[in-house]
C-alpha positions in Angstrom: -44.0 -159.2 65.4 -43.0 -158.1 69.0 -44.9 -159.8 71.8 -44.7 -159.0 75.4 -43.9 -161.6 78.1 -47.1 -163.5 79.0 -49.1 -161.5 81.5 -49.6 -164.5 83.7 -45.9 -165.3 83.9 -44.9 -161.6 84.4 -47.4 -161.3 87.3 -46.0 -164.5 88.9 -42.4 -163.1 88.6 -43.5 -159.8 90.2 -45.0 -161.7 93.2 -41.9 -163.7 93.5 -39.8 -160.5 93.6 -42.0 -159.2 96.5 -41.8 -162.5 98.3 -38.0 -162.6 98.0 -37.9 -159.0 99.4 -39.8 -160.3 102.5 -43.1 -158.5 101.6 -46.4 -160.2 102.1 -48.2 -161.4 99.0 -51.7 -162.8 98.2 -51.1 -164.9 95.0 -54.2 -164.7 92.9 -52.6 -164.1 89.5 -50.9 -167.3 88.2 -53.0 -170.1 86.8 -51.1 -173.0 88.3 -52.9 -175.9 89.8 -51.1 -175.5 93.1 -51.0 -179.2 94.2 -48.3 -181.9 94.6 -47.4 -184.4 91.9 -49.1 -187.8 92.6 -46.6 -190.4 93.8 -47.6 -192.8 91.0 -46.6 -190.3 88.4 -43.2 -189.7 90.1 -42.7 -193.4 90.0 -43.6 -193.7 86.3 -41.3 -190.8 85.4 -38.4 -192.2 87.4 -38.8 -195.6 85.7 -38.6 -194.0 82.3 -35.7 -191.7 83.1 -33.2 -193.7 81.1 -35.1 -193.1 77.8 -33.0 -190.3 76.4 -33.4 -191.1 72.7 -35.6 -189.0 70.3 -39.0 -190.5 69.8 -41.7 -190.2 67.1 -42.6 -186.6 66.3 -46.3 -187.2 67.0 -45.6 -189.0 70.3 -45.0 -192.5 71.5 -47.5 -195.2 70.5 -48.2 -195.7 74.3 -49.1 -192.1 74.8 -51.2 -191.7 71.7 -53.1 -194.9 72.5 -53.7 -193.9 76.0 -54.9 -190.4 75.0 -57.2 -191.9 72.4 -58.7 -194.2 75.0 -59.2 -191.2 77.3 -61.3 -189.5 74.6 -63.2 -192.7 73.7 -64.3 -193.1 77.3 -65.9 -189.7 76.9 -67.9 -190.7 74.0 -65.7 -189.3 71.2 -64.3 -191.1 68.2 -60.5 -191.1 68.6 -57.9 -192.9 66.5 -54.3 -193.0 68.0 -53.0 -192.2 64.5 -54.8 -188.8 64.7 -53.3 -187.9 68.1 -50.3 -185.6 68.2 -48.3 -185.0 71.4 -46.2 -181.9 72.2 -44.3 -180.3 75.1 -47.5 -178.7 76.6 -50.8 -177.7 75.0 -49.5 -174.1 74.5 -47.0 -175.1 71.8 -49.5 -177.5 70.3 -52.0 -174.7 70.0 -49.4 -172.5 68.3 -48.4 -175.3 66.0 -52.0 -175.8 65.1 -52.5 -172.2 64.2 -49.4 -172.3 62.0 -50.6 -175.5 60.3 -54.1 -174.0 59.7 -52.9 -170.5 58.7 -55.0 -167.5 58.2 -56.7 -165.3 60.8 -58.2 -166.6 64.0 -61.4 -165.8 65.9 -60.9 -165.8 69.6 -63.4 -165.1 72.4 -63.4 -161.8 74.3 -62.2 -162.3 77.0 -60.0 -165.3 76.4 -56.7 -166.8 77.7 -53.8 -164.5 77.0 -51.9 -166.7 74.6 -54.6 -167.1 71.9 -54.2 -163.4 70.8 -50.5 -163.4 71.4 -49.9 -166.5 69.3 -52.1 -165.0 66.5 -50.0 -161.9 66.5 -46.8 -164.0 66.3 -48.2 -165.3 63.0 -48.3 -161.8 61.7 -52.1 -161.2 61.9 -54.4 -159.6 64.4 -56.8 -161.7 66.4 -60.5 -161.3 65.6 -62.3 -160.8 68.9 -65.9 -161.8 69.3 -67.5 -161.2 72.7 -68.9 -164.1 74.8 -72.4 -164.2 76.2 -72.8 -163.2 79.9 -72.0 -166.1 82.1 -70.8 -168.2 79.2 -67.1 -167.6 78.8 -64.8 -169.3 76.4 -67.2 -169.4 73.4 -67.7 -166.5 70.9 -71.3 -165.4 70.6 -72.6 -167.5 67.7 -75.1 -164.8 66.7 -72.2 -162.3 66.3 -69.8 -164.7 64.6 -71.1 -164.6 61.0 -71.1 -160.8 60.7 -67.7 -160.4 62.2 -66.2 -163.1 60.0 -67.8 -161.7 56.9 -66.5 -158.2 57.7 -63.0 -159.5 58.3 -63.0 -161.5 55.1 -64.2 -158.5 53.1 -61.3 -156.6 54.5 -58.9 -159.2 53.2 -58.4 -161.4 56.2 -58.5 -165.1 55.4 -60.4 -166.3 58.5 -59.9 -170.0 58.9 -60.4 -171.0 62.6 -62.1 -170.2 65.8 -60.8 -171.0 69.3 -63.1 -172.0 72.2 -62.2 -172.8 75.8 -64.5 -175.2 77.7 -64.7 -174.5 80.6 -63.2 -171.1 80.4 -60.1 -169.3 81.5 -60.4 -166.4 82.6 -64.0 -166.5 83.8 -64.3 -170.0 85.2 -67.6 -170.4 83.5 -69.1 -173.1 81.2 -70.9 -172.3 77.9 -74.4 -173.9 77.6 -74.7 -176.8 75.2 -77.1 -174.8 73.1 -74.5 -172.0 72.7 -71.9 -174.6 71.7 -74.3 -176.2 69.2 -75.0 -172.9 67.5 -71.3 -172.0 67.4 -70.7 -175.3 65.6 -73.4 -174.6 63.1 -72.0 -171.2 62.4 -68.5 -172.6 62.1 -69.8 -175.2 59.6 -71.6 -172.5 57.5 -68.4 -170.3 57.6 -66.1 -173.3 56.9 -64.1 -172.6 60.1 -62.0 -175.2 61.9 -62.8 -175.3 65.6 -59.9 -175.6 68.1 -61.4 -176.7 71.4 -59.1 -176.1 74.3 -60.5 -178.6 76.9 -57.6 -178.5 79.3 -60.0 -177.9 82.2 -62.6 -180.5 81.2 -62.0 -182.8 84.1 -62.2 -179.9 86.5 -65.8 -179.1 85.7 -67.4 -179.0 89.1 -70.7 -180.7 88.2 -69.5 -183.9 86.6 -73.1 -185.1 86.3 -74.0 -182.6 83.6 -73.2 -183.4 80.0 -70.0 -181.8 78.8 -70.6 -179.6 75.7 -67.7 -180.5 73.6 -67.9 -179.1 70.0 -66.5 -182.5 68.9 -70.0 -184.0 69.6 -71.7 -181.5 67.3 -69.2 -180.9 64.6 -66.7 -183.8 64.8 -65.6 -183.3 61.2 -64.0 -179.9 61.9 -63.1 -179.9 65.6 -59.6 -180.3 67.0 -59.3 -180.9 70.7 -56.3 -180.1 72.8 -55.7 -181.0 76.4 -52.9 -181.6 78.9 -52.2 -182.7 82.5 -51.0 -179.4 83.8 -54.4 -178.4 85.4 -56.1 -181.7 86.3 -52.9 -183.2 87.8 -50.8 -180.2 88.5 -48.1 -181.1 86.0 -47.5 -177.7 84.5 -43.7 -177.9 84.8 -43.6 -181.3 83.0 -44.8 -179.8 79.7 -46.8 -182.4 78.0 -50.0 -182.0 75.9 -52.0 -183.9 73.3 -54.2 -182.9 70.4 -56.9 -185.0 68.7 -57.8 -184.4 65.1 -60.7 -186.0 63.2 -60.2 -188.2 60.2 -61.6 -185.5 57.9 -58.7 -183.3 58.9 -56.0 -185.9 58.4 -54.1 -183.5 56.2 -54.0 -181.0 59.0 -52.6 -183.7 61.2 -49.8 -184.2 58.8 -49.1 -180.5 58.6 -49.2 -180.3 62.4 -46.6 -183.1 62.7 -44.5 -181.3 60.1 -44.5 -178.1 62.1 -43.7 -180.0 65.3 -40.8 -181.7 63.6 -39.2 -178.2 63.0 -40.0 -176.8 66.5 -39.7 -179.5 69.2 -38.8 -182.7 67.3 -40.4 -184.9 70.0 -41.8 -184.4 73.5 -39.8 -185.6 76.5 -39.7 -189.4 76.4 -39.9 -190.0 80.1 -42.7 -187.5 80.6 -44.6 -189.2 77.8 -44.4 -192.5 79.6 -45.8 -190.9 82.8 -48.5 -189.1 80.8 -49.6 -192.4 79.1 -50.1 -193.8 82.6 -52.2 -190.8 83.6 -54.3 -190.9 80.5 -55.1 -194.6 81.1 -56.9 -193.3 84.2 -56.1 -195.9 86.9 -58.2 -195.6 90.0 -55.6 -193.7 92.0 -55.4 -191.0 89.3 -59.2 -190.7 89.0 -59.5 -190.3 92.7 -56.8 -187.6 92.8 -58.5 -185.6 90.1 -61.8 -185.9 91.9 -60.2 -184.7 95.1 -58.6 -181.7 93.4 -61.8 -180.9 91.6 -63.6 -180.6 95.0 -60.8 -178.4 96.4 -60.9 -176.1 93.4 -64.6 -175.8 93.6 -64.7 -175.0 97.3 -61.9 -172.4 97.2 -62.9 -170.7 93.9 -66.5 -170.4 95.1 -65.4 -168.9 98.4 -63.2 -166.3 96.8 -66.0 -165.4 94.3 -68.4 -165.0 97.3 -65.9 -162.5 98.9 -66.0 -160.3 95.8 -69.8 -160.5 95.6 -70.1 -159.6 99.3 -68.0 -156.5 98.7 -70.2 -155.4 95.9 -68.5 -156.7 92.8 -70.3 -158.4 90.0 -69.1 -162.0 89.5 -70.4 -165.2 87.9 -70.3 -168.3 89.9 -67.3 -170.4 88.8 -68.2 -173.7 87.2 -64.8 -175.2 86.5 -61.1 -174.8 86.9 -59.9 -172.4 89.6 -60.8 -168.9 88.4 -63.3 -166.2 88.9 -63.7 -163.0 87.0 -65.2 -160.2 89.1 -66.1 -156.7 87.7 -65.5 -153.8 90.0 -67.3 -151.4 87.7 -70.1 -151.3 90.2 -71.5 -148.7 92.7 -69.5 -150.1 95.6 -66.3 -149.1 93.8 -67.5 -146.0 92.0 -64.9 -143.7 93.6 -61.8 -145.8 92.9 -60.6 -143.1 90.5 -61.0 -140.2 93.0 -59.6 -142.1 95.9 -56.7 -144.0 94.3 -56.3 -142.8 90.8 -57.7 -146.0 89.3 -59.1 -145.5 85.9 -58.4 -148.8 84.1 -58.1 -152.5 85.1 -54.4 -152.2 84.7 -54.3 -149.3 87.1 -56.4 -151.5 89.5 -54.1 -154.6 89.2 -51.0 -152.4 89.7 -52.5 -150.7 92.7 -53.5 -154.0 94.4 -50.0 -155.3 93.9 -48.2 -152.2 95.1 -50.4 -151.3 97.9 -51.6 -154.6 99.3 -49.3 -157.3 97.7 -52.3 -158.8 96.0 -51.5 -160.3 92.6 -54.3 -160.4 90.0 -54.5 -159.9 86.3 -56.4 -157.2 84.5 -59.2 -158.3 82.2 -57.5 -156.3 79.4 -54.7 -158.9 79.4 -57.4 -161.3 78.1 -58.7 -158.9 75.5 -61.4 -157.3 77.6 -62.1 -153.5 77.8 -59.8 -151.7 80.3 -62.5 -149.4 81.6 -64.7 -152.4 82.7 -62.4 -152.9 85.8 -62.5 -156.7 85.5 -59.9 -158.9 87.1 -58.9 -162.5 86.5 -58.5 -164.1 89.9 -56.8 -167.4 90.2 -57.3 -169.2 93.5 -55.2 -172.3 93.3 -52.0 -171.0 94.9 -53.9 -170.5 98.2 -53.6 -174.2 99.0 -50.3 -173.9 100.8 -46.6 -173.2 100.5 -45.3 -176.6 101.6 -45.9 -180.2 100.5 -47.7 -180.9 103.8 -50.0 -177.9 103.6 -51.0 -178.8 100.0 -51.7 -182.4 100.9 -53.8 -181.2 103.9 -55.8 -178.9 101.6 -56.5 -181.8 99.2 -57.6 -184.3 101.8 -59.4 -182.3 104.5 -63.2 -182.3 104.3 -63.4 -178.5 104.8 -60.3 -176.8 103.4 -61.7 -173.4 104.3 -61.0 -174.1 107.9 -57.2 -174.6 107.4 -55.4 -171.6 108.8 -53.5 -170.6 105.7 -56.6 -170.7 103.5 -58.7 -169.0 106.1 -56.1 -166.3 106.5 -55.9 -165.7 102.7 -59.7 -165.4 102.5 -59.7 -163.0 105.4 -57.0 -160.9 103.8 -59.0 -160.8 100.5 -62.0 -159.6 102.5 -60.0 -156.9 104.2 -58.6 -155.6 100.9 -62.0 -155.5 99.2 -63.6 -153.8 102.2 -60.8 -151.2 102.0 -61.5 -150.7 98.3 -65.2 -150.4 98.7 -66.4 -146.9 99.3 -69.0 -147.9 101.9 -71.0 -150.8 103.2 -73.5 -151.9 100.6 -75.8 -154.8 99.9 -74.0 -157.7 98.3 -74.4 -158.2 94.6 -75.9 -161.6 94.0 -73.7 -164.1 92.3 -75.1 -164.9 88.9 -75.7 -168.5 87.9 
C-alpha cells in the first residue's frame, strides 16, 4: 500500500532546503532531542567498533540484561529472555504489528508512524479520540463500541497502541484513564503496545508513572529507545519487553526481525547496554536534559497561549500542541486563505520560515487548526551552544533561545487578528 514520506522527516528536509538557500528558519517541526552525545557513550561505541560480526537476532546478552534491569528498577517484571532489540523503536513497533497481525487501534491524535505502519500492513488504523489534556491513550469509554463496530465489519482488531507521555501533545494520561484502558483491553482481548520512549522525560519525576504494564502486565508490550532521553536518534537502537504470557509473540517478533534486520548494530548495542545500566553520569545527563526540555517547551506553550491559542501545558518530552481554532485567529481564512491545518503549516513555512506539523498528520481533524510544535532544536546549532543550553541555570536567557522565542512571539502576534486576553494554559 502506498505510504507518503513521514511528515516529520519531510518537514525537516523542507527546513534544510530553506537553510541551504540562506533563508531564516525557526525549526519547530522535527522531534529530535537536539543535544550532544554524552562523551561516555562515544567512548563505549569506539571501544566496540571492531565488533563487525552478526549478533543474536534478539540482541546481545549484555543489552538484553541491561534493558531488563532498567525496567526492574522501575518496578516491572522483566526477563532478559523476553527482551528483543532492534535498530530503533520504530522498526520494533512495525515488527510487533506484523507479529500480532490484525487491525490496530491508535489514539487520535497520535505519532504519525502508527497509522502509516498499520496501512503498510494492508489495513486501515482504527482511530479513537483521546480525552482532553490526556494525549496518547484512546478514551477507554469509547474503545468497546469502536472495536465492536470494527469487528462487526470484519476487521480482526487485535491490538491497541498507547504513548506515555504523548507525542504530539506532550501530555500525560492520568493513572485512572490508563487503568480503565487496560480493563477495556482485557475485556476485548487486545494486546497493549505501550510506547514509553519519553518515560524518562516526564517533567514531574515524583509522580507515579502510569505504565499499562503495572495494570495489565499479562498483555502489555513496552517499547523504548535512547533517541529521546539521550539524543541518540541517529544511532538507531531500541528495545521491547514482552511478558511471559506472550512468549509466543516474542518468538514471532524475533522471527520477523530475522527477516528484516538480522541483528541490530553490535557496537551500538554495547553503548546502549552501558546507558541502560544507568551509571551516575547518564542519570545526571538525562536529568539535565529533562529540565531543559521542560523549561523551553513550557516557554513556547506560553507564547501560544499569550497569543490566544488554546494549548495544554506540556508534561513530558519536548512538544506542545496548540489549537488556533480560537477567536484570536478567526480571520486566518479571510486574511491568508488558511482553511485547514495543512494550509496553516504551509503558510507558516513559506511566509515566516517557521516549521511546524499540522495536526492532521497525526490523524487529527484538519479544520481544528492544531499544530504539533517541537521545541528541542532551539537549543543551538553548535556543540558549544547545545552544551551551554544544557548546563545553564536559565536557558531562556541564552541569546539564541531568547531570539527564537521572540521570533515565535512576533509571528503569532502577526497571525492574531487583534490584541486579546490570553487563553489560560490548561492543566
